[in-house]
Backbone as ProteinMPNN parsed JSONL, in Angstrom:
{"seq_chain_A": "MAYLWLILSGACSVAASVALKAAGAAQAAPLTTQALPYLAAVGAYGLGFGFYALALRHLDLTLAYPLMVACAIAGVFLYGLVSGTESITAMRMAGAAFIAVGVFLISK", "coords_chain_A": {"N_chain_A": [[-18.232, 25.964, 9.93], [-18.433, 28.562, 9.1], [-15.856, 29.587, 9.196], [-14.647, 28.295, 7.09], [-15.978, 29.528, 4.971], [-14.871, 32.069, 5.236], [-12.169, 31.561, 4.632], [-12.412, 30.721, 1.983], [-13.425, 33.091, 0.904], [-11.237, 34.794, 1.271], [-9.437, 33.443, -0.404], [-10.654, 33.836, -2.872], [-10.33, 36.585, -3.083], [-7.562, 36.707, -3.34], [-7.279, 35.34, -5.785], [-8.604, 37.139, -7.465], [-6.924, 39.364, -7.23], [-4.551, 38.365, -8.337], [-5.458, 37.926, -10.932], [-5.971, 40.575, -11.714], [-3.372, 41.545, -11.647], [-2.293, 40.034, -13.728], [-3.82, 41.091, -15.784], [-2.808, 43.654, -15.94], [-0.294, 43.083, -16.923], [-0.827, 42.242, -19.44], [-1.035, 44.222, -21.379], [-0.169, 44.596, -24.019], [-1.534, 42.742, -25.414], [-4.277, 41.581, -27.533], [-7.458, 43.313, -27.412], [-9.657, 41.696, -26.633], [-8.373, 39.618, -25.315], [-7.232, 41.027, -23.242], [-9.467, 41.652, -21.74], [-10.294, 39.309, -20.493], [-8.796, 38.621, -18.035], [-9.722, 40.718, -16.426], [-12.464, 40.199, -16.312], [-12.363, 37.737, -15.02], [-11.372, 38.59, -12.567], [-13.477, 40.21, -11.615], [-15.46, 38.257, -11.4], [-14.282, 36.574, -9.465], [-14.115, 38.332, -7.276], [-16.856, 38.732, -6.893], [-17.741, 36.126, -6.223], [-16.252, 35.773, -3.898], [-17.421, 37.749, -2.332], [-19.93, 36.607, -1.93], [-19.224, 34.318, -0.406], [-18.182, 35.611, 1.827], [-20.444, 36.926, 2.782], [-21.934, 34.711, 3.587], [-20.335, 33.826, 5.705], [-20.639, 35.936, 7.484], [-23.124, 35.518, 8.516], [-22.797, 33.987, 10.742], [-20.685, 34.929, 12.231], [-19.139, 37.593, 14.105], [-18.699, 40.845, 12.762], [-16.409, 42.259, 13.49], [-14.633, 40.247, 13.952], [-14.733, 38.608, 11.685], [-13.946, 40.157, 9.407], [-11.147, 40.967, 9.833], [-10.012, 38.365, 9.918], [-10.612, 37.346, 7.377], [-9.184, 39.145, 5.761], [-6.617, 38.584, 6.669], [-6.337, 35.969, 5.733], [-6.337, 36.513, 3.004], [-3.998, 38.064, 2.789], [-2.069, 36.184, 3.542], [-2.419, 34.401, 1.438], [-1.636, 35.971, -0.761], [1.051, 36.358, -0.141], [1.88, 33.69, -0.336], [1.392, 33.245, -3.055], [3.311, 35.04, -4.074], [5.683, 33.821, -3.213], [5.549, 31.283, -4.487], [5.256, 31.907, -7.222], [7.461, 33.463, -7.728], [7.596, 35.969, -8.751], [7.211, 38.114, -7.16], [8.738, 40.213, -4.727], [9.695, 39.146, -1.634], [10.445, 40.566, 1.129], [12.317, 40.939, 4.209], [11.182, 42.975, 5.714], [8.557, 43.096, 4.717], [7.685, 40.571, 5.45], [7.816, 40.847, 8.209], [5.843, 42.783, 8.572], [3.583, 41.311, 7.753], [3.625, 39.41, 9.768], [3.06, 40.99, 12.0], [0.434, 41.693, 11.35], [-0.74, 39.169, 11.493], [-0.409, 38.626, 14.234], [-2.006, 40.671, 15.258], [-4.54, 39.897, 14.265], [-4.806, 37.487, 15.636], [-4.959, 38.483, 18.267], [-7.331, 39.961, 18.111], [-9.131, 37.929, 17.732], [-9.38, 36.737, 20.174]], "CA_chain_A": [[-18.418, 26.199, 8.514], [-18.231, 29.988, 8.831], [-14.434, 29.831, 8.955], [-14.392, 27.838, 5.73], [-16.442, 30.598, 4.084], [-13.877, 33.149, 5.291], [-10.979, 31.127, 3.898], [-12.768, 30.77, 0.561], [-13.525, 34.495, 0.538], [-9.863, 35.279, 1.137], [-8.855, 32.825, -1.598], [-11.226, 34.533, -4.029], [-9.672, 37.882, -3.136], [-6.226, 36.463, -3.904], [-7.453, 35.018, -7.202], [-8.937, 38.378, -8.163], [-5.721, 40.197, -7.271], [-3.644, 37.762, -9.314], [-6.043, 38.202, -12.248], [-5.725, 41.987, -12.017], [-1.942, 41.649, -11.935], [-2.144, 39.485, -15.082], [-4.43, 42.041, -16.715], [-1.858, 44.753, -16.111], [0.842, 42.599, -17.705], [-1.3, 41.882, -20.784], [-1.403, 45.456, -22.083], [0.135, 44.509, -25.442], [-2.386, 41.708, -26.007], [-5.516, 42.085, -28.141], [-8.454, 43.805, -26.459], [-10.464, 40.603, -26.078], [-7.519, 38.892, -24.38], [-7.078, 41.895, -22.068], [-10.699, 41.667, -20.955], [-10.492, 38.061, -19.759], [-8.383, 38.694, -16.63], [-10.615, 41.632, -15.708], [-13.71, 39.461, -16.054], [-12.055, 36.747, -13.991], [-11.253, 39.312, -11.292], [-14.829, 40.588, -11.181], [-16.119, 37.023, -10.979], [-13.69, 36.118, -8.2], [-14.574, 39.243, -6.216], [-18.273, 38.44, -6.65], [-17.829, 34.86, -5.504], [-15.729, 36.04, -2.559], [-18.449, 38.516, -1.627], [-20.941, 35.647, -1.503], [-18.666, 33.531, 0.696], [-18.063, 36.498, 2.99], [-21.807, 37.123, 3.292], [-22.295, 33.488, 4.306], [-19.59, 33.807, 6.97], [-21.18, 36.957, 8.389], [-24.341, 35.012, 9.158], [-22.458, 33.281, 11.977], [-19.547, 35.537, 12.913], [-19.143, 39.043, 14.286], [-17.968, 41.581, 11.739], [-15.099, 42.633, 14.015], [-13.79, 39.061, 13.866], [-14.739, 38.06, 10.329], [-13.182, 40.948, 8.437], [-9.692, 40.783, 9.978], [-9.625, 37.005, 9.55], [-10.673, 37.23, 5.924], [-8.06, 39.9, 5.212], [-5.403, 37.83, 6.99], [-6.277, 34.862, 4.772], [-5.949, 37.088, 1.714], [-2.588, 38.448, 2.866], [-1.293, 34.938, 3.514], [-2.506, 33.878, 0.072], [-0.816, 36.807, -1.64], [2.441, 36.005, 0.147], [2.11, 32.368, -0.906], [1.505, 33.463, -4.499], [4.601, 35.661, -4.331], [6.734, 32.822, -3.022], [5.443, 30.217, -5.48], [5.45, 32.428, -8.58], [8.785, 34.066, -7.854], [7.505, 37.28, -9.404], [7.073, 39.144, -6.132], [9.843, 40.205, -3.771], [9.266, 38.969, -0.25], [11.553, 41.057, 1.94], [12.172, 40.751, 5.653], [10.261, 43.998, 6.198], [7.201, 42.666, 4.359], [7.35, 39.425, 6.296], [7.568, 41.376, 9.549], [4.522, 43.406, 8.516], [2.584, 40.234, 7.733], [3.62, 38.805, 11.099], [2.319, 41.903, 12.875], [-0.979, 41.543, 11.016], [-1.161, 37.885, 12.051], [-0.522, 38.793, 15.691], [-3.196, 41.493, 15.487], [-5.728, 39.072, 14.042], [-4.889, 36.568, 16.768], [-5.434, 39.222, 19.437], [-8.739, 40.323, 17.899], [-9.967, 36.731, 17.812], [-9.469, 36.278, 21.575]], "C_chain_A": [[-18.152, 27.66, 8.159], [-16.77, 30.296, 8.535], [-14.024, 29.349, 7.566], [-14.824, 28.899, 4.73], [-15.447, 31.749, 4.065], [-12.629, 32.789, 4.497], [-11.252, 31.186, 2.397], [-12.891, 32.208, 0.066], [-12.136, 35.105, 0.352], [-9.194, 34.722, -0.104], [-9.387, 33.483, -2.872], [-10.6, 35.917, -4.189], [-8.271, 37.759, -3.727], [-6.333, 36.188, -5.402], [-7.767, 36.273, -8.014], [-7.712, 39.284, -8.28], [-4.718, 39.668, -8.289], [-4.158, 38.016, -10.733], [-5.82, 39.653, -12.647], [-4.257, 42.234, -12.346], [-1.671, 41.142, -13.353], [-2.718, 40.442, -16.12], [-3.49, 43.208, -16.972], [-0.672, 44.355, -16.962], [0.456, 42.323, -19.152], [-1.674, 43.106, -21.604], [-1.146, 45.382, -23.585], [-0.743, 43.488, -26.163], [-3.605, 42.345, -26.672], [-6.561, 42.417, -27.071], [-9.274, 42.682, -25.846], [-9.666, 39.79, -25.069], [-7.315, 39.706, -23.109], [-8.294, 41.827, -21.17], [-10.86, 40.423, -20.088], [-10.008, 38.121, -18.308], [-9.264, 39.635, -15.81], [-11.937, 40.947, -15.374], [-13.506, 38.4, -14.985], [-11.969, 37.407, -12.615], [-12.626, 39.699, -10.754], [-15.585, 39.362, -10.685], [-15.598, 36.52, -9.639], [-14.116, 37.017, -7.044], [-16.042, 38.979, -5.874], [-18.474, 37.167, -5.857], [-17.341, 35.034, -4.065], [-16.72, 36.82, -1.707], [-19.532, 37.575, -1.102], [-20.467, 34.796, -0.335], [-18.586, 34.366, 1.974], [-19.441, 36.744, 3.617], [-22.279, 35.896, 4.068], [-21.597, 33.428, 5.666], [-20.184, 34.787, 7.971], [-22.493, 36.537, 9.045], [-24.046, 34.44, 10.543], [-21.341, 33.941, 12.787], [-19.746, 37.041, 13.07], [-18.292, 39.688, 13.201], [-16.552, 41.913, 12.205], [-14.127, 41.451, 14.069], [-13.641, 38.613, 12.412], [-13.847, 38.855, 9.378], [-11.672, 40.798, 8.616], [-9.229, 39.376, 9.604], [-9.615, 36.81, 8.039], [-9.493, 37.956, 5.282], [-6.743, 39.173, 5.492], [-5.244, 36.64, 6.047], [-5.821, 35.371, 3.408], [-4.473, 37.475, 1.715], [-1.699, 37.211, 2.807], [-1.292, 34.348, 2.104], [-1.658, 34.664, -0.908], [0.668, 36.521, -1.406], [2.782, 34.645, -0.453], [2.256, 32.469, -2.421], [2.875, 34.054, -4.844], [5.753, 34.683, -4.208], [6.732, 31.774, -4.134], [5.765, 30.73, -6.885], [6.848, 32.984, -8.794], [8.775, 35.44, -8.492], [7.396, 38.436, -8.412], [8.271, 39.063, -5.19], [9.27, 40.148, -2.352], [10.458, 39.344, 0.63], [11.286, 40.778, 3.42], [11.18, 41.76, 6.226], [8.809, 43.614, 5.893], [6.758, 41.482, 5.213], [7.067, 39.872, 7.725], [6.191, 42.037, 9.606], [3.407, 42.374, 8.529], [2.498, 39.564, 9.099], [2.86, 39.682, 12.084], [0.812, 41.813, 12.611], [-1.514, 40.25, 11.614], [-1.331, 37.958, 13.553], [-1.76, 39.617, 16.02], [-4.478, 40.714, 15.311], [-5.9, 38.074, 15.184], [-5.44, 37.274, 17.993], [-6.909, 39.607, 19.305], [-9.634, 39.101, 18.101], [-10.125, 36.216, 19.238], [-10.489, 37.081, 22.346]], "O_chain_A": [[-17.702, 27.964, 7.055], [-16.472, 31.166, 7.717], [-13.145, 29.939, 6.939], [-14.124, 29.149, 3.748], [-15.198, 32.342, 3.016], [-12.092, 33.625, 3.77], [-10.409, 31.651, 1.629], [-12.506, 32.512, -1.063], [-11.894, 35.84, -0.605], [-8.462, 35.437, -0.789], [-8.645, 33.663, -3.837], [-10.366, 36.368, -5.311], [-7.845, 38.602, -4.517], [-5.568, 36.738, -6.195], [-7.256, 36.447, -9.119], [-7.494, 39.902, -9.323], [-4.105, 40.445, -9.021], [-3.368, 38.293, -11.636], [-5.511, 39.933, -13.806], [-3.938, 43.04, -13.22], [-0.904, 41.755, -14.094], [-2.163, 40.588, -17.209], [-3.39, 43.693, -18.099], [-0.098, 45.196, -17.655], [1.333, 42.183, -20.005], [-2.561, 43.022, -22.454], [-1.841, 46.046, -24.355], [-0.697, 43.384, -27.389], [-3.93, 43.503, -26.41], [-6.54, 41.865, -25.97], [-9.559, 42.714, -24.648], [-10.219, 39.323, -24.073], [-7.235, 39.142, -22.017], [-8.164, 41.934, -19.951], [-11.508, 40.487, -19.043], [-10.747, 37.706, -17.416], [-9.523, 39.379, -14.634], [-12.462, 41.105, -14.272], [-14.376, 38.188, -14.14], [-12.435, 36.85, -11.621], [-12.899, 39.531, -9.566], [-16.272, 39.422, -9.665], [-16.372, 36.092, -8.782], [-14.44, 36.531, -5.96], [-16.424, 39.001, -4.704], [-19.28, 37.127, -4.928], [-17.944, 34.508, -3.129], [-16.843, 36.579, -0.506], [-19.997, 37.722, 0.028], [-21.214, 34.573, 0.619], [-18.887, 33.88, 3.064], [-19.576, 36.765, 4.84], [-22.948, 36.028, 5.093], [-22.201, 33.024, 6.66], [-20.229, 34.506, 9.169], [-22.919, 37.144, 10.028], [-24.919, 34.408, 11.41], [-21.087, 33.539, 13.923], [-20.433, 37.677, 12.271], [-17.28, 39.128, 12.778], [-15.606, 41.857, 11.42], [-12.922, 41.65, 14.218], [-12.541, 38.278, 11.97], [-13.073, 38.268, 8.622], [-10.972, 40.527, 7.64], [-8.152, 39.218, 9.028], [-8.71, 36.179, 7.494], [-8.872, 37.432, 4.357], [-5.854, 39.151, 4.64], [-4.132, 36.338, 5.613], [-5.011, 34.729, 2.739], [-3.773, 37.233, 0.732], [-0.692, 37.198, 2.099], [-0.267, 33.851, 1.639], [-1.028, 34.082, -1.792], [1.448, 36.448, -2.355], [3.861, 34.472, -1.02], [3.144, 31.846, -3.003], [3.521, 33.617, -5.797], [6.69, 34.713, -5.005], [7.787, 31.419, -4.66], [6.465, 30.064, -7.647], [7.36, 32.976, -9.914], [9.833, 36.015, -8.747], [7.48, 39.602, -8.798], [8.761, 37.974, -4.89], [8.472, 40.993, -1.945], [11.363, 38.538, 0.846], [10.173, 40.429, 3.814], [10.417, 41.427, 7.132], [7.932, 43.797, 6.737], [5.607, 41.403, 5.641], [6.174, 39.333, 8.378], [5.459, 41.866, 10.581], [2.408, 42.536, 9.229], [1.41, 39.192, 9.538], [2.101, 39.176, 12.911], [0.012, 41.854, 13.546], [-2.609, 40.228, 12.177], [-2.291, 37.411, 14.096], [-2.486, 39.295, 16.961], [-5.404, 40.846, 16.111], [-7.017, 37.844, 15.646], [-6.297, 36.728, 18.688], [-7.648, 39.579, 20.289], [-10.761, 39.223, 18.582], [-10.944, 35.329, 19.476], [-10.697, 36.837, 23.534]]}, "name": "protein", "num_of_chains": 1, "seq": "MAYLWLILSGACSVAASVALKAAGAAQAAPLTTQALPYLAAVGAYGLGFGFYALALRHLDLTLAYPLMVACAIAGVFLYGLVSGTESITAMRMAGAAFIAVGVFLISK"}
């Protein structure tokens, strides 16, 4: 169950990042409309914090944090691929692969 909490925490981090990206794009919108993505980001970060705290009850910090960050990185890459608004270059993919290898090595 702890790994599920980590995945959910990473997903919340991705959702918050996407909301912040949307907030930056909504600069010409009315002030109340601009505030909504920021509020969504704060809520997502808060929810992710709760999931992460649940995961830490059962996992070592040196394992939990890299796994959670790896989930977030994978989610951001997935968002970039699906939305088409982010450039996914070979260099970025290589960097993500190195992170994945590092997380795998830490988990052993």
